[in-house]
Each structure stands twice: as C-alpha cells, then as structure tokens.
N, CA, C and O atoms as a Tripos MOL2 file, in Angstrom:
@<TRIPOS>MOLECULE
protein
  296   295    74     0     0
PROTEIN
NO_CHARGES

@<TRIPOS>ATOM
      1 N           5.3920   19.8660  -66.8360 N.3       1 MET1
      2 CA          5.4050   18.8740  -67.9050 C.3       1 MET1
      3 C           5.4690   17.8190  -67.3460 C.2       1 MET1
      4 O           6.3330   17.5470  -66.5130 O.2       1 MET1
      5 N           4.2320   16.7780  -67.8510 N.am      2 ALA2
      6 CA          4.3520   15.2800  -67.3350 C.3       2 ALA2
      7 C           5.4350   14.3770  -67.8190 C.2       2 ALA2
      8 O           5.9830   14.5530  -68.9070 O.2       2 ALA2
      9 N           5.7320   13.4350  -67.0240 N.am      3 LYS3
     10 CA          6.5220   12.4990  -67.1340 C.3       3 LYS3
     11 C           6.1570   11.6800  -68.3020 C.2       3 LYS3
     12 O           4.9510   11.4700  -68.4380 O.2       3 LYS3
     13 N           6.9930   11.1560  -69.2050 N.am      4 PRO4
     14 CA          6.5520   10.1680  -70.0090 C.3       4 PRO4
     15 C           5.8580    8.6780  -69.4800 C.2       4 PRO4
     16 O           6.1550    8.3350  -68.3360 O.2       4 PRO4
     17 N           5.1610    7.9980  -70.0870 N.am      5 ASP5
     18 CA          4.6080    6.7390  -69.4740 C.3       5 ASP5
     19 C           5.5220    5.7230  -69.9570 C.2       5 ASP5
     20 O           5.5590    5.2340  -71.0860 O.2       5 ASP5
     21 N           6.3610    5.4340  -68.8100 N.am      6 ASP6
     22 CA          7.2840    4.3170  -68.9110 C.3       6 ASP6
     23 C           6.6470    3.0430  -68.2620 C.2       6 ASP6
     24 O           6.6400    2.7850  -67.0590 O.2       6 ASP6
     25 N           6.1360    2.3220  -69.2340 N.am      7 ARG7
     26 CA          5.5020    0.8700  -68.6350 C.3       7 ARG7
     27 C           6.3210   -0.2180  -68.6470 C.2       7 ARG7
     28 O           5.8790   -1.3040  -68.2700 O.2       7 ARG7
     29 N           7.6620   -0.0760  -69.0950 N.am      8 SER8
     30 CA          8.6700   -1.2160  -69.3090 C.3       8 SER8
     31 C           8.6400   -2.1910  -68.0460 C.2       8 SER8
     32 O           8.8040   -3.3980  -68.2210 O.2       8 SER8
     33 N           8.4530   -1.7230  -66.9160 N.am      9 ASP9
     34 CA          9.0810   -2.6590  -66.0240 C.3       9 ASP9
     35 C           7.2630   -2.8540  -65.0650 C.2       9 ASP9
     36 O           7.1430   -3.0390  -63.8540 O.2       9 ASP9
     37 N           6.3310   -2.7570  -65.8870 N.am     10 ASN10
     38 CA          5.1200   -3.0270  -65.3100 C.3      10 ASN10
     39 C           4.6980   -4.5330  -64.8200 C.2      10 ASN10
     40 O           4.0500   -4.7990  -63.8080 O.2      10 ASN10
     41 N           5.1890   -5.3950  -65.7240 N.am     11 VAL11
     42 CA          5.0040   -6.6480  -65.7400 C.3      11 VAL11
     43 C           6.0350   -7.0590  -64.1120 C.2      11 VAL11
     44 O           5.6070   -7.6510  -63.1210 O.2      11 VAL11
     45 N           7.0330   -6.6660  -64.2680 N.am     12 GLU12
     46 CA          7.6840   -7.1740  -63.0240 C.3      12 GLU12
     47 C           7.2430   -6.6910  -61.8240 C.2      12 GLU12
     48 O           7.2800   -7.3660  -60.7950 O.2      12 GLU12
     49 N           6.8740   -5.6920  -61.8740 N.am     13 LYS13
     50 CA          6.1450   -4.7880  -60.5570 C.3      13 LYS13
     51 C           4.7470   -5.6670  -60.2070 C.2      13 LYS13
     52 O           4.4330   -5.9020  -59.0410 O.2      13 LYS13
     53 N           4.0700   -6.0530  -61.1820 N.am     14 LEU14
     54 CA          2.8060   -6.7980  -60.8710 C.3      14 LEU14
     55 C           3.2150   -8.1820  -60.3090 C.2      14 LEU14
     56 O           2.7110   -8.6340  -59.2820 O.2      14 LEU14
     57 N           4.1170   -8.8030  -61.0050 N.am     15 GLN15
     58 CA          4.4450  -10.2720  -60.5270 C.3      15 GLN15
     59 C           5.0900   -9.9120  -59.0610 C.2      15 GLN15
     60 O           4.8220  -10.6940  -58.1480 O.2      15 GLN15
     61 N           5.8800   -8.8370  -58.7910 N.am     16 ASP16
     62 CA          6.2080   -8.8170  -57.3270 C.3      16 ASP16
     63 C           5.0300   -8.7090  -56.2380 C.2      16 ASP16
     64 O           4.9680   -9.2920  -55.1550 O.2      16 ASP16
     65 N           4.0720   -7.7700  -56.8340 N.am     17 ALA17
     66 CA          2.7070   -7.7330  -56.0900 C.3      17 ALA17
     67 C           2.0820   -8.9530  -55.7730 C.2      17 ALA17
     68 O           1.7030   -9.2290  -54.6350 O.2      17 ALA17
     69 N           1.9500   -9.7860  -56.8770 N.am     18 ILE18
     70 CA          1.3340  -11.2480  -56.8080 C.3      18 ILE18
     71 C           1.9970  -11.8630  -55.8320 C.2      18 ILE18
     72 O           1.3410  -12.4570  -54.9760 O.2      18 ILE18
     73 N           3.5950  -11.8420  -55.7580 N.am     19 GLN19
     74 CA          4.4000  -12.8230  -55.0120 C.3      19 GLN19
     75 C           3.9250  -12.1160  -53.4630 C.2      19 GLN19
     76 O           3.5890  -12.9730  -52.6460 O.2      19 GLN19
     77 N           3.8750  -11.0860  -53.1070 N.am     20 ASP20
     78 CA          3.7190  -10.2140  -51.9030 C.3      20 ASP20
     79 C           2.3880  -10.8680  -51.3200 C.2      20 ASP20
     80 O           2.2420  -11.3720  -50.2070 O.2      20 ASP20
     81 N           1.5020  -10.7420  -52.2920 N.am     21 THR21
     82 CA          0.0290  -10.9990  -51.9400 C.3      21 THR21
     83 C          -0.0980  -12.6610  -51.7140 C.2      21 THR21
     84 O          -0.8950  -13.0860  -50.8780 O.2      21 THR21
     85 N           0.5030  -13.3230  -52.2880 N.am     22 ILE22
     86 CA          0.5160  -14.6670  -52.2410 C.3      22 ILE22
     87 C           0.9730  -15.0430  -50.8890 C.2      22 ILE22
     88 O           0.3250  -15.8260  -50.1950 O.2      22 ILE22
     89 N           2.1800  -14.4480  -50.4670 N.am     23 GLU23
     90 CA          2.8440  -14.6600  -49.2790 C.3      23 GLU23
     91 C           2.0990  -14.2810  -48.1120 C.2      23 GLU23
     92 O           2.0880  -14.9390  -47.0720 O.2      23 GLU23
     93 N           1.3590  -13.0080  -48.3360 N.am     24 ASN24
     94 CA          0.4280  -12.5240  -47.1940 C.3      24 ASN24
     95 C          -0.9260  -13.6170  -46.8480 C.2      24 ASN24
     96 O          -1.4850  -13.8190  -45.7700 O.2      24 ASN24
     97 N          -1.1520  -14.1190  -47.9930 N.am     25 PHE25
     98 CA         -2.6610  -14.7740  -47.9810 C.3      25 PHE25
     99 C          -1.9320  -16.2290  -47.1880 C.2      25 PHE25
    100 O          -2.6180  -16.7230  -46.2940 O.2      25 PHE25
    101 N          -0.8210  -16.7780  -47.4470 N.am     26 ARG26
    102 CA         -0.3100  -18.0670  -46.7910 C.3      26 ARG26
    103 C           0.0220  -17.8790  -45.1520 C.2      26 ARG26
    104 O          -0.1980  -18.6500  -44.2180 O.2      26 ARG26
    105 N           0.6630  -16.4980  -45.1810 N.am     27 GLU27
    106 CA          0.7980  -16.1910  -43.8850 C.3      27 GLU27
    107 C          -0.6430  -16.0910  -42.8100 C.2      27 GLU27
    108 O          -0.7020  -16.5770  -41.6800 O.2      27 GLU27
    109 N          -1.7470  -15.3200  -43.5210 N.am     28 GLY28
    110 CA         -3.0270  -15.3260  -43.0290 C.3      28 GLY28
    111 C          -3.5590  -16.9680  -42.5630 C.2      28 GLY28
    112 O          -4.0340  -17.2510  -41.4630 O.2      28 GLY28
    113 N          -3.3470  -17.8900  -43.6620 N.am     29 GLN29
    114 CA         -3.9430  -19.2710  -43.7600 C.3      29 GLN29
    115 C          -3.1640  -19.8420  -42.3640 C.2      29 GLN29
    116 O          -3.8430  -20.3020  -41.4460 O.2      29 GLN29
    117 N          -1.7250  -19.7780  -42.2800 N.am     30 ASP30
    118 CA         -0.7060  -20.2210  -41.3150 C.3      30 ASP30
    119 C          -1.2530  -19.7270  -40.1290 C.2      30 ASP30
    120 O          -1.2920  -20.5650  -39.2280 O.2      30 ASP30
    121 N          -1.6800  -18.6420  -39.8600 N.am     31 TYR31
    122 CA         -2.1160  -17.9280  -38.5200 C.3      31 TYR31
    123 C          -3.2930  -18.5570  -38.0750 C.2      31 TYR31
    124 O          -3.4220  -18.9280  -36.9080 O.2      31 TYR31
    125 N          -4.3170  -18.7230  -39.0940 N.am     32 LEU32
    126 CA         -5.7750  -19.3160  -38.6990 C.3      32 LEU32
    127 C          -5.2590  -20.7630  -38.1960 C.2      32 LEU32
    128 O          -5.7140  -21.3000  -37.1860 O.2      32 LEU32
    129 N          -4.3690  -21.2720  -38.9230 N.am     33 SER33
    130 CA         -4.2530  -22.8920  -38.7740 C.3      33 SER33
    131 C          -3.5450  -23.1550  -37.0940 C.2      33 SER33
    132 O          -3.7050  -24.1000  -36.3210 O.2      33 SER33
    133 N          -2.8210  -22.0310  -36.9730 N.am     34 GLU34
    134 CA         -1.8460  -22.1660  -35.8670 C.3      34 GLU34
    135 C          -2.7510  -21.6060  -34.4580 C.2      34 GLU34
    136 O          -2.6080  -22.0950  -33.3380 O.2      34 GLU34
    137 N          -3.5350  -20.6750  -34.7360 N.am     35 HIS35
    138 CA         -4.1210  -20.1480  -33.5810 C.3      35 HIS35
    139 C          -6.0100  -20.0840  -33.4830 C.2      35 HIS35
    140 O          -6.7780  -19.3290  -32.8870 O.2      35 HIS35
    141 N          -6.2070  -21.2330  -34.3530 N.am     36 ALA36
    142 CA         -7.6950  -21.2660  -34.3660 C.3      36 ALA36
    143 C          -8.5680  -21.4060  -33.1590 C.2      36 ALA36
    144 O          -9.6670  -20.8510  -33.1730 O.2      36 ALA36
    145 N          -8.2000  -22.0680  -32.1550 N.am     37 ASP37
    146 CA         -8.6940  -22.0790  -30.8530 C.3      37 ASP37
    147 C          -8.2250  -21.0120  -29.8830 C.2      37 ASP37
    148 O          -8.6540  -20.9190  -28.7330 O.2      37 ASP37
    149 N          -7.3780  -20.2690  -30.3860 N.am     38 GLU38
    150 CA         -7.1310  -19.0080  -29.5830 C.3      38 GLU38
    151 C          -7.8330  -17.5280  -29.8670 C.2      38 GLU38
    152 O          -7.8260  -16.5610  -29.1060 O.2      38 GLU38
    153 N          -8.3680  -17.6190  -31.0250 N.am     39 ILE39
    154 CA         -8.8510  -16.2650  -31.7540 C.3      39 ILE39
    155 C         -10.3670  -16.4630  -31.5540 C.2      39 ILE39
    156 O         -11.0250  -17.4930  -31.4040 O.2      39 ILE39
    157 N         -10.7310  -15.1150  -31.5990 N.am     40 SER40
    158 CA        -12.2810  -15.0220  -31.5180 C.3      40 SER40
    159 C         -12.8760  -15.2860  -33.1860 C.2      40 SER40
    160 O         -12.2670  -15.1370  -34.2460 O.2      40 SER40
    161 N         -14.2080  -15.7030  -32.9500 N.am     41 GLY41
    162 CA        -14.8900  -15.9300  -34.2250 C.3      41 GLY41
    163 C         -14.9540  -14.6140  -35.0060 C.2      41 GLY41
    164 O         -15.2030  -14.7420  -36.2040 O.2      41 GLY41
    165 N         -14.7580  -13.2670  -34.5020 N.am     42 GLU42
    166 CA        -14.8870  -12.2630  -35.2170 C.3      42 GLU42
    167 C         -13.4330  -12.0880  -35.7560 C.2      42 GLU42
    168 O         -13.3870  -11.5630  -36.8680 O.2      42 GLU42
    169 N         -12.3310  -12.3940  -35.2370 N.am     43 GLU43
    170 CA        -11.1690  -12.2510  -35.7040 C.3      43 GLU43
    171 C         -10.8460  -13.2370  -36.9580 C.2      43 GLU43
    172 O         -10.2320  -12.9460  -37.9840 O.2      43 GLU43
    173 N         -11.2920  -14.1930  -36.6800 N.am     44 GLU44
    174 CA        -11.0780  -15.5250  -37.6760 C.3      44 GLU44
    175 C         -11.9200  -15.0290  -38.9990 C.2      44 GLU44
    176 O         -11.3950  -15.1430  -40.1070 O.2      44 GLU44
    177 N         -13.0300  -14.5630  -38.8810 N.am     45 ALA45
    178 CA        -13.7620  -13.9780  -39.8410 C.3      45 ALA45
    179 C         -13.2010  -12.7200  -40.7370 C.2      45 ALA45
    180 O         -13.5190  -12.5440  -41.9140 O.2      45 ALA45
    181 N         -12.4680  -12.0220  -40.1180 N.am     46 GLN46
    182 CA        -11.9080  -10.8720  -40.6020 C.3      46 GLN46
    183 C         -10.7230  -11.3990  -41.4620 C.2      46 GLN46
    184 O         -10.6680  -11.1630  -42.6690 O.2      46 GLN46
    185 N          -9.7970  -12.1040  -40.8180 N.am     47 ILE47
    186 CA         -8.5980  -12.7660  -41.7760 C.3      47 ILE47
    187 C          -9.2550  -13.5730  -42.9600 C.2      47 ILE47
    188 O          -8.8010  -13.3900  -44.0900 O.2      47 ILE47
    189 N         -10.2770  -14.4360  -42.7750 N.am     48 GLU48
    190 CA        -10.9570  -15.1420  -43.9700 C.3      48 GLU48
    191 C         -11.4390  -13.9930  -44.9840 C.2      48 GLU48
    192 O         -11.4930  -14.2090  -46.1950 O.2      48 GLU48
    193 N         -11.7350  -12.9350  -44.4930 N.am     49 ALA49
    194 CA        -12.4840  -11.7440  -45.4880 C.3      49 ALA49
    195 C         -11.3220  -11.2690  -45.9310 C.2      49 ALA49
    196 O         -11.3220  -11.0510  -47.1420 O.2      49 ALA49
    197 N         -10.1870  -10.9990  -45.2840 N.am     50 LYS50
    198 CA         -9.1120  -10.3920  -46.0080 C.3      50 LYS50
    199 C          -8.3710  -11.3420  -46.8500 C.2      50 LYS50
    200 O          -7.7870  -10.8850  -47.8330 O.2      50 LYS50
    201 N          -8.3120  -12.6480  -46.5920 N.am     51 ASN51
    202 CA         -7.7760  -13.5290  -47.3820 C.3      51 ASN51
    203 C          -8.6060  -13.7780  -48.8370 C.2      51 ASN51
    204 O          -8.0500  -14.0300  -49.9060 O.2      51 ASN51
    205 N          -9.8990  -13.6630  -48.6530 N.am     52 GLN52
    206 CA        -10.6450  -13.5720  -50.0770 C.3      52 GLN52
    207 C         -10.4270  -12.4470  -50.9280 C.2      52 GLN52
    208 O         -10.3550  -12.5090  -52.1550 O.2      52 GLN52
    209 N         -10.3050  -11.2300  -50.1070 N.am     53 ARG53
    210 CA         -9.8200   -9.9480  -50.9500 C.3      53 ARG53
    211 C          -8.5520  -10.0730  -51.6550 C.2      53 ARG53
    212 O          -8.3500   -9.5890  -52.7690 O.2      53 ARG53
    213 N          -7.6880  -10.7480  -50.9660 N.am     54 ARG54
    214 CA         -6.2820  -10.9450  -51.3940 C.3      54 ARG54
    215 C          -6.2840  -11.8770  -52.7690 C.2      54 ARG54
    216 O          -5.6220  -11.5780  -53.7630 O.2      54 ARG54
    217 N          -7.1170  -13.0310  -52.6730 N.am     55 LEU55
    218 CA         -7.3580  -14.1050  -53.8530 C.3      55 LEU55
    219 C          -7.9890  -13.2930  -54.9790 C.2      55 LEU55
    220 O          -7.6520  -13.6050  -56.1210 O.2      55 LEU55
    221 N          -8.8940  -12.2530  -54.8120 N.am     56 HIS56
    222 CA         -9.4410  -11.4350  -55.7560 C.3      56 HIS56
    223 C          -8.4140  -10.4980  -56.3190 C.2      56 HIS56
    224 O          -8.5210  -10.0780  -57.4710 O.2      56 HIS56
    225 N          -7.4450  -10.1700  -55.5510 N.am     57 SER57
    226 CA         -6.5710   -8.9210  -56.0720 C.3      57 SER57
    227 C          -5.4000   -9.7460  -56.8550 C.2      57 SER57
    228 O          -4.8380   -9.2420  -57.8280 O.2      57 SER57
    229 N          -5.1120  -10.8740  -56.4340 N.am     58 ILE58
    230 CA         -4.0710  -11.8810  -57.2850 C.3      58 ILE58
    231 C          -5.0130  -12.1270  -58.5070 C.2      58 ILE58
    232 O          -4.3980  -12.1170  -59.5740 O.2      58 ILE58
    233 N          -6.1760  -12.3150  -58.5950 N.am     59 GLN59
    234 CA         -6.7630  -12.5860  -59.8090 C.3      59 GLN59
    235 C          -6.6270  -11.2310  -60.8550 C.2      59 GLN59
    236 O          -6.3370  -11.2280  -62.0510 O.2      59 GLN59
    237 N          -6.8750  -10.3390  -60.1480 N.am     60 GLY60
    238 CA         -6.9080   -8.8890  -61.0350 C.3      60 GLY60
    239 C          -5.3330   -8.6660  -61.3520 C.2      60 GLY60
    240 O          -5.1140   -8.1470  -62.4460 O.2      60 GLY60
    241 N          -4.4160   -8.9230  -60.7050 N.am     61 PHE61
    242 CA         -2.8420   -8.6130  -60.8050 C.3      61 PHE61
    243 C          -2.6880   -9.3150  -62.0240 C.2      61 PHE61
    244 O          -2.1320   -8.8280  -63.0090 O.2      61 PHE61
    245 N          -3.3810  -10.9400  -61.9530 N.am     62 ARG62
    246 CA         -2.7480  -11.8550  -62.9980 C.3      62 ARG62
    247 C          -3.6020  -10.9940  -64.6290 C.2      62 ARG62
    248 O          -3.0250  -10.9100  -65.7130 O.2      62 ARG62
    249 N          -4.6610  -10.6070  -64.4220 N.am     63 GLU63
    250 CA         -5.4520   -9.9230  -65.4840 C.3      63 GLU63
    251 C          -4.5210   -8.8750  -66.1420 C.2      63 GLU63
    252 O          -4.3670   -8.7730  -67.3590 O.2      63 GLU63
    253 N          -4.0110   -8.2270  -65.3500 N.am     64 GLU64
    254 CA         -3.1300   -6.9100  -65.5870 C.3      64 GLU64
    255 C          -1.9850   -7.3060  -66.1360 C.2      64 GLU64
    256 O          -1.5330   -6.5250  -66.9730 O.2      64 GLU64
    257 N          -1.2470   -8.4710  -65.8860 N.am     65 VAL65
    258 CA         -0.0850   -8.9500  -66.2910 C.3      65 VAL65
    259 C          -0.4440   -9.5210  -67.7960 C.2      65 VAL65
    260 O           0.3160   -9.1960  -68.7090 O.2      65 VAL65
    261 N          -1.3200  -10.1690  -68.0170 N.am     66 LYS66
    262 CA         -1.6020  -10.6240  -69.1720 C.3      66 LYS66
    263 C          -2.0160   -9.4140  -70.3940 C.2      66 LYS66
    264 O          -1.7740   -9.4460  -71.6000 O.2      66 LYS66
    265 N          -2.7730   -8.2910  -69.5290 N.am     67 ASP67
    266 CA         -2.9540   -7.1960  -70.6100 C.3      67 ASP67
    267 C          -1.6980   -6.4030  -70.9470 C.2      67 ASP67
    268 O          -1.5600   -5.8910  -72.0570 O.2      67 ASP67
    269 N          -0.9050   -6.3180  -70.1130 N.am     68 GLU68
    270 CA          0.5310   -5.8350  -70.2750 C.3      68 GLU68
    271 C           1.4280   -6.5660  -71.3850 C.2      68 GLU68
    272 O           2.1010   -5.9680  -72.2250 O.2      68 GLU68
    273 N           1.3370   -7.8270  -71.2630 N.am     69 ALA69
    274 CA          1.9430   -8.7710  -72.0040 C.3      69 ALA69
    275 C           1.3860   -8.7430  -73.5060 C.2      69 ALA69
    276 O           2.0960   -9.0410  -74.4670 O.2      69 ALA69
    277 N           0.2140   -8.4050  -73.6000 N.am     70 ASP70
    278 CA         -0.9020   -8.4090  -74.9590 C.3      70 ASP70
    279 C          -0.2780   -7.0090  -75.6730 C.2      70 ASP70
    280 O          -0.0770   -6.9130  -76.8830 O.2      70 ASP70
    281 N           0.0240   -5.8020  -74.5580 N.am     71 ASN71
    282 CA          0.2180   -4.5570  -75.1090 C.3      71 ASN71
    283 C           1.6230   -4.3730  -75.5400 C.2      71 ASN71
    284 O           1.9550   -3.5150  -76.3590 O.2      71 ASN71
    285 N           2.5010   -5.2610  -74.9270 N.am     72 ALA72
    286 CA          4.0160   -5.3260  -75.2810 C.3      72 ALA72
    287 C           4.1680   -6.1210  -76.7490 C.2      72 ALA72
    288 O           5.1910   -6.0310  -77.4280 O.2      72 ALA72
    289 N           3.2060   -6.7720  -77.0690 N.am     73 LYS73
    290 CA          3.4440   -7.4840  -78.7090 C.3      73 LYS73
    291 C           2.9260   -6.5700  -79.5810 C.2      73 LYS73
    292 O           3.1790   -6.6820  -80.7800 O.2      73 LYS73
    293 N           2.0630   -5.4540  -79.0640 N.am     74 GLU74
    294 CA          1.6000   -4.6830  -80.2680 C.3      74 GLU74
    295 C           2.5930   -3.6280  -80.6900 C.2      74 GLU74
    296 O           2.3560   -2.9110  -81.6630 O.2      74 GLU74
@<TRIPOS>BOND
     1     1     2 1
     2     2     3 1
     3     3     4 2
     4     3     5 am
     5     5     6 1
     6     6     7 1
     7     7     8 2
     8     7     9 am
     9     9    10 1
    10    10    11 1
    11    11    12 2
    12    11    13 am
    13    13    14 1
    14    14    15 1
    15    15    16 2
    16    15    17 am
    17    17    18 1
    18    18    19 1
    19    19    20 2
    20    19    21 am
    21    21    22 1
    22    22    23 1
    23    23    24 2
    24    23    25 am
    25    25    26 1
    26    26    27 1
    27    27    28 2
    28    27    29 am
    29    29    30 1
    30    30    31 1
    31    31    32 2
    32    31    33 am
    33    33    34 1
    34    34    35 1
    35    35    36 2
    36    35    37 am
    37    37    38 1
    38    38    39 1
    39    39    40 2
    40    39    41 am
    41    41    42 1
    42    42    43 1
    43    43    44 2
    44    43    45 am
    45    45    46 1
    46    46    47 1
    47    47    48 2
    48    47    49 am
    49    49    50 1
    50    50    51 1
    51    51    52 2
    52    51    53 am
    53    53    54 1
    54    54    55 1
    55    55    56 2
    56    55    57 am
    57    57    58 1
    58    58    59 1
    59    59    60 2
    60    59    61 am
    61    61    62 1
    62    62    63 1
    63    63    64 2
    64    63    65 am
    65    65    66 1
    66    66    67 1
    67    67    68 2
    68    67    69 am
    69    69    70 1
    70    70    71 1
    71    71    72 2
    72    71    73 am
    73    73    74 1
    74    74    75 1
    75    75    76 2
    76    75    77 am
    77    77    78 1
    78    78    79 1
    79    79    80 2
    80    79    81 am
    81    81    82 1
    82    82    83 1
    83    83    84 2
    84    83    85 am
    85    85    86 1
    86    86    87 1
    87    87    88 2
    88    87    89 am
    89    89    90 1
    90    90    91 1
    91    91    92 2
    92    91    93 am
    93    93    94 1
    94    94    95 1
    95    95    96 2
    96    95    97 am
    97    97    98 1
    98    98    99 1
    99    99   100 2
   100    99   101 am
   101   101   102 1
   102   102   103 1
   103   103   104 2
   104   103   105 am
   105   105   106 1
   106   106   107 1
   107   107   108 2
   108   107   109 am
   109   109   110 1
   110   110   111 1
   111   111   112 2
   112   111   113 am
   113   113   114 1
   114   114   115 1
   115   115   116 2
   116   115   117 am
   117   117   118 1
   118   118   119 1
   119   119   120 2
   120   119   121 am
   121   121   122 1
   122   122   123 1
   123   123   124 2
   124   123   125 am
   125   125   126 1
   126   126   127 1
   127   127   128 2
   128   127   129 am
   129   129   130 1
   130   130   131 1
   131   131   132 2
   132   131   133 am
   133   133   134 1
   134   134   135 1
   135   135   136 2
   136   135   137 am
   137   137   138 1
   138   138   139 1
   139   139   140 2
   140   139   141 am
   141   141   142 1
   142   142   143 1
   143   143   144 2
   144   143   145 am
   145   145   146 1
   146   146   147 1
   147   147   148 2
   148   147   149 am
   149   149   150 1
   150   150   151 1
   151   151   152 2
   152   151   153 am
   153   153   154 1
   154   154   155 1
   155   155   156 2
   156   155   157 am
   157   157   158 1
   158   158   159 1
   159   159   160 2
   160   159   161 am
   161   161   162 1
   162   162   163 1
   163   163   164 2
   164   163   165 am
   165   165   166 1
   166   166   167 1
   167   167   168 2
   168   167   169 am
   169   169   170 1
   170   170   171 1
   171   171   172 2
   172   171   173 am
   173   173   174 1
   174   174   175 1
   175   175   176 2
   176   175   177 am
   177   177   178 1
   178   178   179 1
   179   179   180 2
   180   179   181 am
   181   181   182 1
   182   182   183 1
   183   183   184 2
   184   183   185 am
   185   185   186 1
   186   186   187 1
   187   187   188 2
   188   187   189 am
   189   189   190 1
   190   190   191 1
   191   191   192 2
   192   191   193 am
   193   193   194 1
   194   194   195 1
   195   195   196 2
   196   195   197 am
   197   197   198 1
   198   198   199 1
   199   199   200 2
   200   199   201 am
   201   201   202 1
   202   202   203 1
   203   203   204 2
   204   203   205 am
   205   205   206 1
   206   206   207 1
   207   207   208 2
   208   207   209 am
   209   209   210 1
   210   210   211 1
   211   211   212 2
   212   211   213 am
   213   213   214 1
   214   214   215 1
   215   215   216 2
   216   215   217 am
   217   217   218 1
   218   218   219 1
   219   219   220 2
   220   219   221 am
   221   221   222 1
   222   222   223 1
   223   223   224 2
   224   223   225 am
   225   225   226 1
   226   226   227 1
   227   227   228 2
   228   227   229 am
   229   229   230 1
   230   230   231 1
   231   231   232 2
   232   231   233 am
   233   233   234 1
   234   234   235 1
   235   235   236 2
   236   235   237 am
   237   237   238 1
   238   238   239 1
   239   239   240 2
   240   239   241 am
   241   241   242 1
   242   242   243 1
   243   243   244 2
   244   243   245 am
   245   245   246 1
   246   246   247 1
   247   247   248 2
   248   247   249 am
   249   249   250 1
   250   250   251 1
   251   251   252 2
   252   251   253 am
   253   253   254 1
   254   254   255 1
   255   255   256 2
   256   255   257 am
   257   257   258 1
   258   258   259 1
   259   259   260 2
   260   259   261 am
   261   261   262 1
   262   262   263 1
   263   263   264 2
   264   263   265 am
   265   265   266 1
   266   266   267 1
   267   267   268 2
   268   267   269 am
   269   269   270 1
   270   270   271 1
   271   271   272 2
   272   271   273 am
   273   273   274 1
   274   274   275 1
   275   275   276 2
   276   275   277 am
   277   277   278 1
   278   278   279 1
   279   279   280 2
   280   279   281 am
   281   281   282 1
   282   282   283 1
   283   283   284 2
   284   283   285 am
   285   285   286 1
   286   286   287 1
   287   287   288 2
   288   287   289 am
   289   289   290 1
   290   290   291 1
   291   291   292 2
   292   291   293 am
   293   293   294 1
   294   294   295 1
   295   295   296 2
@<TRIPOS>SUBSTRUCTURE
     1 MET1         2 RESIDUE 1 A MET
     2 ALA2         6 RESIDUE 1 A ALA
     3 LYS3        10 RESIDUE 1 A LYS
     4 PRO4        14 RESIDUE 1 A PRO
     5 ASP5        18 RESIDUE 1 A ASP
     6 ASP6        22 RESIDUE 1 A ASP
     7 ARG7        26 RESIDUE 1 A ARG
     8 SER8        30 RESIDUE 1 A SER
     9 ASP9        34 RESIDUE 1 A ASP
    10 ASN10       38 RESIDUE 1 A ASN
    11 VAL11       42 RESIDUE 1 A VAL
    12 GLU12       46 RESIDUE 1 A GLU
    13 LYS13       50 RESIDUE 1 A LYS
    14 LEU14       54 RESIDUE 1 A LEU
    15 GLN15       58 RESIDUE 1 A GLN
    16 ASP16       62 RESIDUE 1 A ASP
    17 ALA17       66 RESIDUE 1 A ALA
    18 ILE18       70 RESIDUE 1 A ILE
    19 GLN19       74 RESIDUE 1 A GLN
    20 ASP20       78 RESIDUE 1 A ASP
    21 THR21       82 RESIDUE 1 A THR
    22 ILE22       86 RESIDUE 1 A ILE
    23 GLU23       90 RESIDUE 1 A GLU
    24 ASN24       94 RESIDUE 1 A ASN
    25 PHE25       98 RESIDUE 1 A PHE
    26 ARG26      102 RESIDUE 1 A ARG
    27 GLU27      106 RESIDUE 1 A GLU
    28 GLY28      110 RESIDUE 1 A GLY
    29 GLN29      114 RESIDUE 1 A GLN
    30 ASP30      118 RESIDUE 1 A ASP
    31 TYR31      122 RESIDUE 1 A TYR
    32 LEU32      126 RESIDUE 1 A LEU
    33 SER33      130 RESIDUE 1 A SER
    34 GLU34      134 RESIDUE 1 A GLU
    35 HIS35      138 RESIDUE 1 A HIS
    36 ALA36      142 RESIDUE 1 A ALA
    37 ASP37      146 RESIDUE 1 A ASP
    38 GLU38      150 RESIDUE 1 A GLU
    39 ILE39      154 RESIDUE 1 A ILE
    40 SER40      158 RESIDUE 1 A SER
    41 GLY41      162 RESIDUE 1 A GLY
    42 GLU42      166 RESIDUE 1 A GLU
    43 GLU43      170 RESIDUE 1 A GLU
    44 GLU44      174 RESIDUE 1 A GLU
    45 ALA45      178 RESIDUE 1 A ALA
    46 GLN46      182 RESIDUE 1 A GLN
    47 ILE47      186 RESIDUE 1 A ILE
    48 GLU48      190 RESIDUE 1 A GLU
    49 ALA49      194 RESIDUE 1 A ALA
    50 LYS50      198 RESIDUE 1 A LYS
    51 ASN51      202 RESIDUE 1 A ASN
    52 GLN52      206 RESIDUE 1 A GLN
    53 ARG53      210 RESIDUE 1 A ARG
    54 ARG54      214 RESIDUE 1 A ARG
    55 LEU55      218 RESIDUE 1 A LEU
    56 HIS56      222 RESIDUE 1 A HIS
    57 SER57      226 RESIDUE 1 A SER
    58 ILE58      230 RESIDUE 1 A ILE
    59 GLN59      234 RESIDUE 1 A GLN
    60 GLY60      238 RESIDUE 1 A GLY
    61 PHE61      242 RESIDUE 1 A PHE
    62 ARG62      246 RESIDUE 1 A ARG
    63 GLU63      250 RESIDUE 1 A GLU
    64 GLU64      254 RESIDUE 1 A GLU
    65 VAL65      258 RESIDUE 1 A VAL
    66 LYS66      262 RESIDUE 1 A LYS
    67 ASP67      266 RESIDUE 1 A ASP
    68 GLU68      270 RESIDUE 1 A GLU
    69 ALA69      274 RESIDUE 1 A ALA
    70 ASP70      278 RESIDUE 1 A ASP
    71 ASN71      282 RESIDUE 1 A ASN
    72 ALA72      286 RESIDUE 1 A ALA
    73 LYS73      290 RESIDUE 1 A LYS
    74 GLU74      294 RESIDUE 1 A GLU
C-alpha cells in the first residue's frame, strides 16, 4: 500500500534547499576570490559552471515554492 502524499512541508523543504544552494554558491564564489591565482583555469571553469548550475537550481526551487503556494490556496 502506498503512503499518502503529504505535501504539507514541501515549501519548508524547498526553502531549506534554496538556502543550502545559496550558501554553496557563495562558498564557491569566495573560493574563487581567495584562490584565483592558485588554481588552474580548468578548476576555475568547473567552479564557475557549478555555480551557474546552482543559480539555475535556485530559480527552479523558487518556481516550485510558488507552485506549492498556489496549490495550497486551492
């Protein structure tokens, strides 16, 4: 028997994910700022690409929060 779909804490979980992703983004930016002259161009490009993916994820999370909030109103 499948568990019932409990979405009551989805917004909270999504907001936690947003905060974690923002923190990881900032850590990546800080790392680049602090170690730019010590890392290879390849490593720098990898970190920048990862941060771009993080920004995309944050946008997606925010859209999901909006969807969840809209569904909660119904």
